[in-house]
VEXTI-772535 format. One record per residue (C-alpha): x, y, z. Coordinates in nm, 3 decimals. Each point is the difference from the previous one (the first is absolute). Last residue first. Layout:
% VEXTI-772535
{X->X Y->Y Z->Z}
...
This chain:
% VEXTI-772535
{X->-0.561 Y->-0.975 Z->-2.816}
{X->-0.274 Y->0.072 Z->0.253}
{X->-0.241 Y->0.264 Z->-0.137}
{X->-0.201 Y->0.173 Z->0.273}
{X->-0.264 Y->0.265 Z->-0.071}
{X->-0.157 Y->0.082 Z->0.335}
{X->-0.367 Y->-0.059 Z->0.087}
{X->0.048 Y->-0.348 Z->0.148}
{X->0.298 Y->0.110 Z->0.210}
{X->-0.190 Y->0.310 Z->0.119}
{X->-0.291 Y->-0.218 Z->0.115}
{X->0.211 Y->-0.271 Z->0.166}
{X->0.183 Y->0.268 Z->0.197}
{X->-0.331 Y->0.157 Z->0.102}
{X->-0.141 Y->-0.330 Z->0.129}
{X->0.313 Y->-0.073 Z->0.204}
{X->0.001 Y->0.353 Z->0.139}
{X->-0.370 Y->-0.020 Z->0.087}
{X->0.055 Y->-0.307 Z->0.217}
{X->0.309 Y->0.140 Z->0.172}
{X->-0.172 Y->0.334 Z->0.057}
{X->-0.312 Y->-0.165 Z->0.140}
{X->0.193 Y->-0.140 Z->0.297}
{X->0.190 Y->0.324 Z->0.048}
{X->-0.322 Y->0.202 Z->-0.007}
{X->-0.167 Y->-0.231 Z->0.250}
{X->0.292 Y->0.041 Z->0.241}
{X->0.004 Y->0.378 Z->-0.057}
{X->-0.373 Y->0.025 Z->0.068}
{X->0.040 Y->-0.199 Z->0.320}
{X->0.292 Y->0.221 Z->0.109}
{X->-0.208 Y->0.314 Z->-0.065}
{X->-0.297 Y->-0.149 Z->0.187}
{X->0.225 Y->-0.072 Z->0.299}
{X->0.141 Y->0.355 Z->-0.007}
{X->-0.349 Y->0.153 Z->-0.020}
{X->-0.119 Y->-0.204 Z->0.298}
{X->0.306 Y->0.088 Z->0.206}
{X->-0.013 Y->0.373 Z->-0.075}
{X->-0.080 Y->0.110 Z->0.358}
{X->0.030 Y->0.379 Z->-0.009}
{X->0.203 Y->0.231 Z->0.222}
{X->-0.116 Y->0.357 Z->-0.056}
{X->0.110 Y->0.343 Z->-0.116}
{X->-0.212 Y->0.295 Z->-0.107}
{X->-0.013 Y->0.312 Z->-0.221}
{X->0.362 Y->0.047 Z->-0.109}
{X->0.012 Y->0.293 Z->-0.241}
{X->0.218 Y->-0.002 Z->-0.308}
{X->0.177 Y->0.252 Z->-0.220}
{X->0.137 Y->-0.154 Z->-0.313}
{X->0.241 Y->0.089 Z->-0.283}
{X->0.043 Y->-0.220 Z->-0.308}
{X->-0.061 Y->-0.365 Z->-0.088}
{X->0.353 Y->-0.128 Z->0.063}
{X->-0.022 Y->0.153 Z->0.346}
{X->0.052 Y->0.346 Z->0.148}
{X->-0.155 Y->0.093 Z->0.335}
{X->-0.111 Y->0.353 Z->0.094}
{X->-0.011 Y->0.030 Z->0.382}
{X->-0.257 Y->-0.222 Z->0.164}
{X->-0.338 Y->0.109 Z->0.132}
{X->-0.135 Y->-0.074 Z->0.349}
{X->-0.305 Y->-0.183 Z->0.140}
{X->0.192 Y->-0.311 Z->0.102}
{X->0.374 Y->0.068 Z->0.025}
{X->0.216 Y->-0.009 Z->-0.316}
{X->0.313 Y->-0.217 Z->0.021}
{X->-0.156 Y->-0.323 Z->-0.133}
{X->-0.178 Y->0.177 Z->-0.288}
{X->0.319 Y->0.177 Z->-0.104}
{X->0.191 Y->-0.329 Z->-0.004}
{X->-0.272 Y->-0.180 Z->-0.196}
{X->-0.020 Y->0.281 Z->-0.258}
{X->0.375 Y->-0.021 Z->-0.059}
{X->-0.005 Y->-0.382 Z->-0.006}
{X->-0.284 Y->-0.039 Z->-0.257}
{X->-0.327 Y->-0.109 Z->0.162}
{X->-0.127 Y->-0.347 Z->0.092}
{X->0.303 Y->-0.092 Z->0.210}
{X->-0.189 Y->0.024 Z->0.329}
{X->-0.378 Y->-0.020 Z->-0.056}
{X->-0.221 Y->0.288 Z->-0.111}
{X->-0.352 Y->0.094 Z->0.117}
{X->-0.177 Y->0.236 Z->-0.237}
{X->0.185 Y->0.202 Z->-0.264}
{X->-0.208 Y->0.314 Z->0.056}
{X->0.106 Y->0.281 Z->-0.237}
{X->-0.342 Y->0.167 Z->0.019}
{X->-0.167 Y->-0.311 Z->-0.138}
{X->-0.004 Y->0.142 Z->-0.355}
{X->0.376 Y->0.056 Z->0.028}
{X->0.069 Y->-0.362 Z->0.107}
{X->0.045 Y->-0.210 Z->-0.315}
{X->0.073 Y->0.291 Z->-0.233}
{X->0.300 Y->0.110 Z->0.204}
{X->0.052 Y->0.342 Z->-0.156}
{X->-0.118 Y->0.184 Z->0.310}
{X->-0.095 Y->0.368 Z->-0.047}
{X->-0.378 Y->0.048 Z->0.017}
{X->-0.116 Y->-0.321 Z->0.168}
{X->0.300 Y->0.008 Z->0.234}
{X->-0.068 Y->0.361 Z->0.100}
{X->-0.360 Y->-0.092 Z->0.082}
{X->0.114 Y->-0.295 Z->0.209}
{X->0.251 Y->0.216 Z->0.191}
{X->-0.271 Y->0.254 Z->0.097}
{X->0.157 Y->0.342 Z->0.054}
{X->0.090 Y->0.087 Z->0.359}
{X->0.343 Y->0.165 Z->-0.005}
{X->0.167 Y->-0.343 Z->0.021}
{X->-0.177 Y->-0.095 Z->-0.323}
{X->0.120 Y->0.321 Z->-0.169}
{X->0.356 Y->-0.062 Z->0.123}
{X->-0.003 Y->-0.355 Z->-0.138}
{X->-0.132 Y->0.126 Z->-0.333}
{X->0.281 Y->0.258 Z->-0.012}
{X->0.258 Y->-0.274 Z->0.064}
{X->-0.147 Y->-0.218 Z->-0.277}
{X->0.016 Y->0.297 Z->-0.240}
{X->0.362 Y->0.073 Z->0.094}
{X->0.097 Y->-0.365 Z->-0.054}
{X->-0.157 Y->0.002 Z->-0.346}
{X->0.175 Y->0.327 Z->-0.083}
{X->0.333 Y->-0.145 Z->0.111}
{X->-0.046 Y->-0.313 Z->-0.211}
{X->-0.090 Y->0.212 Z->-0.301}
{X->-0.353 Y->0.057 Z->-0.130}
{X->-0.082 Y->0.061 Z->-0.369}
{X->0.173 Y->-0.308 Z->-0.138}
{X->-0.120 Y->-0.194 Z->0.303}
{X->0.060 Y->-0.046 Z->0.372}
{X->-0.279 Y->-0.200 Z->0.168}
{X->-0.199 Y->0.134 Z->0.295}
{X->-0.151 Y->-0.257 Z->0.240}
{X->-0.229 Y->0.085 Z->0.292}
{X->-0.031 Y->-0.253 Z->0.280}
{X->-0.227 Y->-0.196 Z->0.230}
{X->0.099 Y->-0.251 Z->0.267}
{X->-0.142 Y->-0.286 Z->0.204}
{X->0.287 Y->-0.192 Z->0.155}
{X->0.014 Y->-0.372 Z->0.078}
{X->0.210 Y->-0.193 Z->0.252}
{X->-0.050 Y->-0.367 Z->-0.085}
{X->-0.087 Y->-0.290 Z->0.231}
{X->0.049 Y->-0.345 Z->-0.147}
{X->-0.117 Y->-0.291 Z->0.215}
{X->0.140 Y->-0.329 Z->-0.124}
{X->0.213 Y->0.017 Z->-0.310}
{X->0.372 Y->0.065 Z->0.000}
{X->0.277 Y->-0.040 Z->0.256}
{X->0.369 Y->0.080 Z->0.007}
{X->0.327 Y->-0.089 Z->0.175}
{X->-0.167 Y->-0.142 Z->0.312}
{X->0.301 Y->-0.136 Z->0.193}
{X->-0.006 Y->-0.330 Z->0.191}
{X->0.294 Y->-0.074 Z->0.232}
{X->0.057 Y->-0.364 Z->0.093}
{X->0.190 Y->-0.183 Z->0.275}
{X->0.093 Y->-0.367 Z->-0.038}
{X->-0.114 Y->-0.300 Z->-0.202}
{X->-0.229 Y->-0.146 Z->0.270}
{X->-0.179 Y->0.339 Z->0.002}
{X->0.051 Y->0.321 Z->0.199}
{X->-0.128 Y->0.338 Z->-0.121}
{X->0.205 Y->0.319 Z->0.046}
{X->-0.227 Y->0.308 Z->0.011}
{X->-0.153 Y->0.082 Z->-0.336}
{X->0.125 Y->0.258 Z->-0.248}
{X->-0.203 Y->0.291 Z->-0.137}
{X->0.051 Y->0.166 Z->-0.340}
{X->-0.359 Y->-0.057 Z->-0.110}
{X->-0.213 Y->-0.064 Z->0.309}
{X->0.020 Y->-0.331 Z->0.182}
{X->-0.293 Y->-0.163 Z->0.183}
{X->-0.133 Y->-0.188 Z->-0.304}
{X->0.347 Y->-0.154 Z->-0.061}
{X->0.053 Y->-0.160 Z->0.345}
{X->-0.202 Y->-0.322 Z->-0.013}
{X->0.042 Y->-0.038 Z->-0.378}
{X->0.379 Y->0.011 Z->0.042}
{X->0.047 Y->-0.303 Z->0.229}
{X->-0.295 Y->-0.171 Z->-0.169}
{X->0.184 Y->-0.007 Z->-0.333}
{X->-0.152 Y->0.251 Z->-0.245}
{X->-0.233 Y->-0.100 Z->-0.283}
{X->-0.318 Y->0.064 Z->0.199}
{X->0.112 Y->0.356 Z->0.071}
{X->0.043 Y->0.069 Z->-0.371}
{X->0.355 Y->0.023 Z->-0.124}
{X->0.229 Y->0.249 Z->-0.175}
{X->0.368 Y->-0.089 Z->0.027}
{X->0.155 Y->-0.204 Z->0.284}
{X->0.308 Y->0.225 Z->0.019}
{X->0.287 Y->-0.156 Z->0.191}
{X->0.084 Y->-0.272 Z->0.249}
{X->0.335 Y->-0.086 Z->0.157}
{X->0.196 Y->0.189 Z->0.262}
{X->0.348 Y->-0.040 Z->0.146}
{X->0.087 Y->0.048 Z->0.366}
{X->0.332 Y->-0.100 Z->0.157}
{X->0.240 Y->0.100 Z->-0.275}
{X->-0.210 Y->0.312 Z->-0.057}
{X->-0.268 Y->0.089 Z->-0.255}
{X->-0.070 Y->0.350 Z->-0.141}
{X->-0.268 Y->-0.103 Z->-0.251}
{X->-0.270 Y->0.038 Z->0.266}
{X->0.060 Y->0.373 Z->0.046}
{X->0.002 Y->0.069 Z->-0.374}
{X->-0.307 Y->-0.213 Z->-0.066}
{X->-0.200 Y->0.181 Z->0.268}
{X->0.098 Y->0.354 Z->-0.102}
{X->0.098 Y->0.223 Z->0.292}
{X->-0.270 Y->0.226 Z->0.145}
{X->0.012 Y->-0.038 Z->0.377}
{X->-0.232 Y->-0.297 Z->-0.022}
{X->0.271 Y->-0.178 Z->-0.196}
{X->0.273 Y->0.102 Z->0.246}
{X->-0.211 Y->-0.110 Z->0.298}
{X->-0.067 Y->-0.331 Z->-0.174}
{X->0.373 Y->-0.062 Z->-0.041}
{X->0.049 Y->0.034 Z->0.374}
{X->-0.300 Y->-0.221 Z->0.067}
{X->0.148 Y->-0.263 Z->-0.229}
{X->0.320 Y->-0.012 Z->0.210}
{X->-0.210 Y->-0.039 Z->0.315}
{X->-0.185 Y->-0.290 Z->-0.163}
{X->0.330 Y->-0.169 Z->-0.088}
{X->0.115 Y->0.039 Z->0.361}
{X->-0.333 Y->-0.148 Z->0.118}
{X->0.045 Y->-0.304 Z->-0.223}
{X->0.355 Y->-0.045 Z->0.131}
{X->-0.115 Y->0.019 Z->0.363}
{X->-0.282 Y->-0.245 Z->-0.067}
{X->0.248 Y->-0.255 Z->-0.135}
{X->-0.044 Y->-0.108 Z->-0.362}
{X->-0.130 Y->-0.354 Z->-0.051}
{X->-0.195 Y->0.076 Z->-0.319}
{X->0.293 Y->0.194 Z->-0.156}
{X->-0.065 Y->0.370 Z->-0.052}
{X->-0.046 Y->0.183 Z->-0.329}
{X->-0.043 Y->0.381 Z->-0.010}
{X->-0.277 Y->0.028 Z->-0.256}
{X->-0.075 Y->0.323 Z->-0.186}
{X->-0.319 Y->0.049 Z->-0.198}
{X->-0.115 Y->0.265 Z->-0.243}
{X->-0.371 Y->0.003 Z->-0.065}
{X->-0.194 Y->0.130 Z->-0.296}
{X->-0.364 Y->-0.029 Z->0.103}
{X->-0.318 Y->-0.032 Z->-0.202}
{X->-0.338 Y->0.106 Z->0.134}
{X->-0.313 Y->-0.205 Z->-0.074}
{X->-0.266 Y->0.174 Z->-0.208}
{X->0.147 Y->-0.143 Z->-0.320}
{X->-0.041 Y->-0.353 Z->0.140}
{X->-0.374 Y->0.039 Z->-0.039}
{X->0.045 Y->0.024 Z->-0.375}
{X->0.163 Y->-0.342 Z->-0.027}
{X->-0.267 Y->-0.158 Z->0.219}
{X->-0.268 Y->0.150 Z->-0.222}
{X->-0.237 Y->0.279 Z->0.111}
{X->0.248 Y->0.267 Z->-0.112}
{X->0.004 Y->-0.155 Z->-0.347}
{X->-0.379 Y->-0.002 Z->-0.026}
{X->-0.019 Y->0.364 Z->0.107}
{X->0.268 Y->0.103 Z->-0.252}
{X->-0.173 Y->-0.192 Z->-0.279}
{X->-0.331 Y->0.164 Z->0.092}
{X->0.158 Y->0.345 Z->-0.021}
{X->0.104 Y->-0.077 Z->-0.356}
{X->0.353 Y->-0.031 Z->-0.136}
{X->0.058 Y->0.085 Z->-0.367}
{X->0.324 Y->-0.087 Z->-0.179}
{X->0.042 Y->0.066 Z->-0.374}
{X->0.145 Y->0.347 Z->0.059}
{X->0.274 Y->-0.155 Z->0.211}
{X->0.109 Y->-0.225 Z->-0.286}
{X->0.090 Y->0.259 Z->-0.262}
{X->0.188 Y->0.256 Z->0.207}
{X->0.159 Y->-0.259 Z->0.225}
{X->0.116 Y->-0.215 Z->-0.289}
{X->0.152 Y->0.293 Z->-0.188}
{X->0.173 Y->0.127 Z->0.314}
{X->0.133 Y->-0.346 Z->0.081}
{X->0.127 Y->-0.033 Z->-0.359}
{X->0.192 Y->0.327 Z->0.027}
{X->0.154 Y->-0.117 Z->0.328}
{X->0.093 Y->-0.338 Z->-0.154}
{X->0.171 Y->0.167 Z->-0.296}
{X->0.202 Y->0.221 Z->0.235}
{X->0.095 Y->-0.304 Z->0.207}
{X->0.119 Y->-0.175 Z->-0.317}
{X->0.209 Y->0.303 Z->-0.095}
{X->0.166 Y->0.003 Z->0.343}
{X->0.064 Y->-0.374 Z->-0.025}
{X->0.172 Y->0.046 Z->-0.336}
{X->0.209 Y->0.291 Z->0.130}
{X->0.105 Y->-0.203 Z->0.305}
{X->0.115 Y->-0.284 Z->-0.226}
{X->0.018 Y->-0.346 Z->0.152}
{X->0.310 Y->-0.218 Z->0.028}
{X->-0.047 Y->-0.081 Z->0.368}
{X->0.292 Y->0.229 Z->0.092}
{X->-0.162 Y->0.274 Z->-0.207}
{X->-0.326 Y->-0.036 Z->0.189}
{X->0.178 Y->0.014 Z->0.337}
{X->0.192 Y->0.313 Z->-0.104}
{X->-0.324 Y->0.177 Z->-0.093}
{X->-0.162 Y->-0.101 Z->0.329}
{X->0.297 Y->0.132 Z->0.196}
{X->-0.026 Y->0.332 Z->-0.182}
{X->-0.375 Y->0.020 Z->0.069}
{X->0.056 Y->-0.070 Z->0.368}
{X->-0.077 Y->-0.350 Z->0.118}
{X->-0.245 Y->-0.183 Z->0.226}
{X->-0.155 Y->-0.188 Z->-0.294}
{X->-0.326 Y->0.188 Z->0.054}
{X->0.215 Y->0.315 Z->0.015}
{X->0.137 Y->-0.072 Z->-0.349}
{X->-0.352 Y->-0.042 Z->-0.138}
{X->-0.106 Y->0.324 Z->0.168}
{X->0.304 Y->0.181 Z->-0.144}
{X->-0.090 Y->-0.125 Z->-0.348}
{X->-0.354 Y->0.134 Z->0.038}
{X->0.127 Y->0.337 Z->0.121}
{X->0.235 Y->0.022 Z->-0.298}
{X->-0.288 Y->-0.078 Z->-0.235}
{X->-0.219 Y->0.270 Z->0.153}
{X->0.284 Y->0.255 Z->-0.019}
{X->0.083 Y->-0.099 Z->-0.358}
{X->-0.363 Y->0.065 Z->-0.096}
{X->-0.235 Y->-0.278 Z->-0.106}
{X->-0.223 Y->0.097 Z->-0.290}
{X->-0.353 Y->-0.094 Z->-0.104}
{X->-0.083 Y->0.216 Z->-0.301}
{X->-0.335 Y->-0.156 Z->-0.093}
{X->0.129 Y->-0.161 Z->-0.321}
{X->0.328 Y->-0.099 Z->0.163}
{X->-0.184 Y->-0.186 Z->0.275}
{X->-0.211 Y->-0.192 Z->-0.251}
{X->0.320 Y->-0.093 Z->-0.186}
{X->0.149 Y->-0.119 Z->0.330}
{X->-0.312 Y->-0.212 Z->0.062}
{X->0.013 Y->-0.177 Z->-0.336}
{X->0.376 Y->-0.054 Z->0.028}
{X->-0.034 Y->-0.150 Z->0.349}
{X->-0.267 Y->-0.242 Z->-0.124}
{X->0.228 Y->-0.110 Z->-0.287}
{X->0.298 Y->-0.035 Z->0.233}
{X->-0.200 Y->-0.227 Z->0.230}
{X->-0.114 Y->-0.217 Z->-0.291}
{X->0.363 Y->-0.027 Z->-0.114}
{X->0.108 Y->-0.114 Z->0.345}
{X->-0.280 Y->-0.256 Z->0.019}
{X->0.085 Y->-0.146 Z->-0.343}
{X->0.377 Y->-0.016 Z->0.055}
{X->-0.022 Y->-0.156 Z->0.346}
{X->-0.264 Y->-0.248 Z->-0.113}
{X->0.205 Y->-0.108 Z->-0.303}
{X->0.313 Y->-0.043 Z->0.214}
{X->-0.168 Y->-0.212 Z->0.265}
{X->-0.025 Y->0.178 Z->0.336}
{X->0.320 Y->0.063 Z->0.201}
{X->0.010 Y->-0.154 Z->0.345}
{X->0.033 Y->0.237 Z->0.293}
{X->0.315 Y->0.043 Z->0.210}
{X->-0.074 Y->0.366 Z->0.069}
{X->0.306 Y->0.119 Z->-0.194}
{X->-0.097 Y->-0.239 Z->-0.284}
{X->-0.346 Y->0.150 Z->-0.035}
{X->0.134 Y->0.357 Z->-0.008}
{X->0.279 Y->-0.086 Z->-0.244}
{X->-0.248 Y->-0.166 Z->-0.236}
{X->-0.243 Y->0.290 Z->0.021}
{X->0.275 Y->0.250 Z->-0.083}
{X->0.133 Y->-0.212 Z->-0.283}
{X->-0.352 Y->-0.039 Z->-0.139}
{X->-0.042 Y->0.378 Z->0.010}
{X->0.330 Y->0.059 Z->-0.177}
{X->-0.085 Y->-0.253 Z->-0.274}
{X->-0.343 Y->0.154 Z->-0.057}
{X->0.154 Y->0.344 Z->-0.044}
{X->0.269 Y->-0.142 Z->-0.230}
{X->-0.267 Y->-0.176 Z->-0.209}
{X->-0.170 Y->0.333 Z->-0.058}
{X->-0.353 Y->0.096 Z->0.096}
{X->-0.160 Y->0.250 Z->-0.235}
{X->-0.229 Y->0.296 Z->0.062}
{X->-0.286 Y->0.173 Z->-0.182}
{X->-0.257 Y->-0.274 Z->0.072}
{X->0.214 Y->-0.286 Z->0.133}
{X->0.232 Y->-0.153 Z->-0.261}
{X->0.179 Y->-0.310 Z->0.127}
{X->0.335 Y->-0.183 Z->-0.032}
{X->0.192 Y->0.269 Z->-0.186}
{X->0.359 Y->-0.110 Z->-0.048}
{X->0.343 Y->0.068 Z->0.145}
{X->0.294 Y->-0.198 Z->-0.138}
{X->0.213 Y->-0.192 Z->0.249}
{X->0.369 Y->-0.021 Z->-0.100}
{X->0.125 Y->0.184 Z->0.311}
{X->-0.173 Y->-0.266 Z->0.207}
{X->0.211 Y->-0.278 Z->-0.148}
{X->0.323 Y->0.181 Z->0.093}
{X->-0.117 Y->0.059 Z->0.357}
{X->-0.059 Y->-0.373 Z->0.040}
{X->-0.346 Y->-0.134 Z->0.066}
{X->-0.061 Y->-0.167 Z->0.336}
{X->-0.335 Y->0.042 Z->0.166}
{X->-0.174 Y->0.220 Z->-0.252}
{X->0.143 Y->-0.198 Z->-0.288}
{X->-0.142 Y->-0.324 Z->0.135}
{X->-0.328 Y->0.174 Z->0.069}
{X->-0.037 Y->0.081 Z->-0.367}
{X->-0.008 Y->0.371 Z->-0.079}
{X->0.287 Y->0.036 Z->-0.246}
{X->-0.188 Y->0.203 Z->-0.259}
{X->-0.023 Y->-0.297 Z->-0.235}
{X->-0.136 Y->-0.204 Z->0.289}
{X->-0.258 Y->0.267 Z->0.068}
{X->-0.108 Y->0.010 Z->-0.362}
{X->-0.013 Y->-0.382 Z->-0.007}
{X->-0.216 Y->0.001 Z->0.312}
{X->-0.241 Y->0.255 Z->-0.140}
{X->-0.041 Y->-0.200 Z->-0.321}
{X->0.140 Y->0.105 Z->-0.342}
């Protein structure tokens, strides 16, 4: 029996998808359409996926592909998914309920809905929330499998980074990007000077509120019968991609700042710098050393804390901190260096350690600090402001090259695992 005849027998023809009666569908018999290694793909699974694709294409007003093409491409996709899910099961890739819930909430938020609203919307459109949730879980497992297998195939050399940065595309990475919010108070072209000045005075009052700490979008959204704003968020843009009205003022604004009212033929404008990235990146760094004591079967939490406290007191009494770290610290990476962690950037350490480091003056020792690794005592040696612009640009260049290679390597890897898998299409 051919694939198409199996699908027709299972009720998978496009004509049935688009208009079969409920009574006819209850008579459909499930069948195996493909064996993939240790898994099987059932006709019902293929039918549900084709229905989902069909509904998605129709909702976007797109033309359906020929029936044979739709069936073949959907089955190929299910075969690849099955191979990857089996790989994930073999290595123990699991998605927790908390991770899945967070993913569903992000999808709902992207649609400007709460999770409950999103569930109701799906049901109203005839889709199953449980089915979508299971599909998202499958996709998250597959993403983990792909990432783990493809990333290790990617190598980026220093020469590749240098060549990329020398290209026109790479040079754009050194240019800052701005996220600008814009409010326009429209005025007719023939407006009287007195009316234009009254509108400017109204804007100045709003500007004082914004500069006093009120949120820009909240202040601007409060329109009146006389004054109503247009505009909005322009998104992330390079300076060269901004209209001249904004490109003239953007470089002079700090994040969170709002321009003075600007006049154009359209009316009065306020330009607000919501965020900025790239350009010069100065980072406050801290040089710190620490001693780590881990609780164990022979040392309780309280005993570990007591030992850290005694080591702090010994250091404050004059003993060499580095020598104590070499003898007592259980941080293998830093103990041999006297506990020295070198210069650290914000967010590099776990939150508890970061908070203690920030509150400890230079040259002093912290109180015992508990983190997921155990108990610490730390000493802040120095602080400095460091220009990390070059490092940030190189990191963005490496990420751009990685993403480009990832797509290429992913295609090659998918072809490889498909060729190596046992696939028997019924």
